[in-house]
N, C-alpha and C positions, 0 to 999 in steps of 0.2 A: 570597106566591108570584105574586101577579097583578103587583106591583111588579118582581120580579125578571123574570118574561118581559117585560114591557115594557122593562126595561132592556137585555135580551139583544137584543131585536127593534130596538129604537132604534141598538144598536151594530153590528147587522148591515148595517142602513140605512146607517150611517155608512162601515162599510168599501166599501160600493158606489158610494159617492160618485166621479164623476170629476173630478179637480183641472181649474178652468177655466184654459186658457191665457191670461196676461196679459203681453203683451211688456213688458221694460223698454224696449228701444230698439227704437222702431218703424222706423227706418230700418235695422235688422240684423234684419227679421222671418222670413228665411228662413235666419239663418245656422245651417250645419251641414249644409244641405240641398244634395242632388245632383238637378239636373233635367235630363230630355232632351226637346230641342223639336225635333219634326218641322218642315220647312218652315222654319227659324230662320236660313236665310242672308238672309231679304229680309220686307220687309212687317209685318203684324203680328207673324208669329213672332221676326222681328228685335228688335221693341221689347220683346216680353215677355222676350229673352233678356237684353237690357240692363237691363230693370227688376228683374229677378231677379238679376243681378250687383250691383246696387246696393243689395239686398235683403240681401246677404251668402252668397248661394247659388253653388256652383259649378255651370257650365250646359255641357251637351255639346249643341250644335247639328248637326243632321240636315238634308242636302238629298242632291240626286241629281247635284248640279254641284260638281265639287271647288275650280274656280276661285272658284266665286259663294261657297263655304264659306270659303277661305282670305280673300278679300275682307272678308268679314263678320267673321272672327277680327280681321284689321287696323283695321279700323273699332270695334270695341268694345274693343281694345287693355287686356286685362285675363288677368293670368296664370292666373285661374280659370276661363277658357274653353277648351275642346276642341273639336273637330269630327269628324266621322266620315259618310263617304259612305254612306247608306242610300237606295235606289229603294224606297219603301213599296209599288210597284205588283209588287216581285218579292217574293212572299209565304214562297217557301221558305227565302229568304236571311234573313229578319228574325229568327227565333230567335238564330242564330251572329253576325249583326250585333251584335245587342243586348248578346250576351255581351262582343263585342269594344269595342262602345261603354262599357260601365260599368266597365271596367278601366282606362279613360283618367285618371281619377284613383285615389289611393292608397286610397281609401274602399271603390272597387270595389262601388259600391251606386249604386241609383237610387231617390230617395224621391218624384219628381214625373214625370210624363209630362204633355207639352202635345202633343197632335195638331194641328198648326197646317198642316201641308202640305195643299194643296188647288189647284183650278184652277177656270176658270169657262168658261161656255159663250159662243159668238159667235152662233150662230144660233136662230132661231126655231123653235117645234115643229115646223112644215112641211118646214123644212131641217136640222133635225140628223141628222145621219150617225152611223151604227151606230158608227163610229171613234171619233166624239167624245163620243158616248152613254158608251161604254167605257172612255175616259180619264177622264171624270168620275168615273165611278162607281169606276172601281179606285182611284184616286187620292183621292178625298173619304171614300169609305164603305168600299170592301173593304180600303185600305191602314190606316184608323184601325182597323178592325175587327181586323186580325189583329195590330196593332200591341198594342191593349188586351191582346188575348188573351196574348201572349208576356208583358206586364208585370204583368196581373195575377196570371198563374200564379206569375211570380218572386217578387213582392210577397208572396203568398199562403204560397208555400212557406219563404220566408225571413223571416216574421213582420215585414215591414215595413209600418207603417202609414202608407201613402202617399197620394197624391193624384192623380188623372186629370183633367186637363182638357181637353175635347174643344172645337174651336170649330165651332159652328154658323152660321147667319145669320138675319137678319131674314125672307130667303126662305122660313123653314121655317113661317112662319105665313101664307104667300099662297097661293093656288092654284097648284097645281105642275103644269106642263105641259112643262118643260125638266128636265134630267138634273142640273143643279147645285141647283135648288129640291129635286126628288125626294131628292137625296143628303143636304140638310141636313133634311129632315122625319125621315127614317131616321136621322140621327143623334140626333136630340131623342130619339126612342124608344128606341135603343140606349143611350143616355146613362143614362134612367131603369131600363132592364134591368140595365145592370152596376151600378148603386147598388143595386138590390133585392139581389143575390147577393153583393156583395163588402163592403158597408157592414159585415157581422158581424166580417169581417177587420179592421176597422180602415182599409180602403180607401174614400177619399172621391171618390166620380166626380161631377162637374158637367159643363155646356158654358155657355160665352160665345156670345152671339148677336149680333155686330155689325151695324149697318145699313151704309151707305156709306162707307166708309172712304178716308181717301187714302193709298191705295199703289199699287206698280206693278201689280196685277193690275186695278185699274180705270183705268189709264193717268196717274195722278195722282201727282205729287210734291209733298212737304210744303211746300216753298218757293214754289209757286204759289199761286194764287187758290183757295182751299177753298171758297168761297161753293157752295149747292147748292138751286136752287129746289124740287128735290124734298124736302126736309126741312123741317119747322116749325121748327127749330133754325135754318135758314137757311146752314147749312154741312155738309162731309163732318166725320165723325169722324175724330180723328188717332190713330193707332195707340198713341201713347204713354197717351191715356185708356182705351183696352182693356187696356194692359198693366198700369195701376196696379190695375184691378180685377181682375186676373189673379195678382197678388202676394196681394190680401187673400184670393181662393177658395183658394189652395194652402197658405195660411199654417194653424196651427193655430186662429187665430179663425175659419177658415171651415167647421172640423169638422161643425157643425151645418147647412150648406148640402149636402143631399142628394139627387142626383138631380135637379138643379133646372138651368134653363137661364135665365142672367140676359141679358134684352136690354139692349142699348146702342145705340139706332137714332136719336137725335136726333128721336124721334117718327114716323120714316118706319116704317109698316108697322103700327107699334102704334096711332097716332092718326089717321094718314092712309095713304091708297094711291093711287099716281098709275101705274098701269100695272104 
C-alpha cells in the first residue's frame, strides 16, 4: 500500500512539472510572437524593434508622430513590421487604439508589450515647471500604467501567456528631485506590483534600467564619439546592447525572471555616482 501511494504521488508530481523551453534556433527565439513597442520609432525602442524582428517576431511600432513611424518602418525594411499612431498621453483612446493595433497582423494578437515611450527633463529642481512635470509623468508613468492596464486585461481574458517589459532607468536608484527620476522610481515599484498580480496568469512582467545611452534623447548619435567620463566603462551604452537583453527577457528563457529590474549602466549609479 505504501509503495502504491508513493507511486501515485510521484506521478502527480511528474504531471505538475513544467517543460523547460530550450531553443533549437537561438536566432529565431521570438518566432511566432507578436510584439507591440511604444516609443518604437527611435532610440532604444527602435533598436528593440529591430532586434525582435531579427529574432523572428512580428513587430508593431507605436509613436505619436506618423512621419517618424513611417521613416522607422522604411529603415527597418521588413515585411513583419507594422506601425500605428498611439499617443500614450491620450488615456481614453488607448483601449480602442490597442484593438486596432493588434488587428494589423493576421494573428490578431499581441504576446509582448514593451513600454519604451519616454521623455526627459531639461531643468533642475528649482526651475522645473508644472507643464514639464506633467509632460514627463504623463508620458513615462501614466502612459505606461494605462498601456499595461489595457494589455494585462487583454492577455488575462484571452489566456495569453505573454511578456511585459517596462523601460526604467539607472536614475531609479539615485536620489530623486526631478520628475524623470521620480517617474522611473515609480516604474520599478509598478513593475513589481504587476508581476505579483499577473504572474499566476502566465504574464511575465519585468523592467530594464539603462544608464546613459547613445540615443537622440541625450543628444547622442551612435556614429559619434560615445566616450563618457561619467561611466566607469568609459563610454555610453549602445541601444543595441539593451535590445539584446530585451530579446532574452521577453523570450521563454526569461520566464523565471519575475518582477525584476535589470540594470545595464556601465557602472554608472550602480558602482559610482557623479551628480
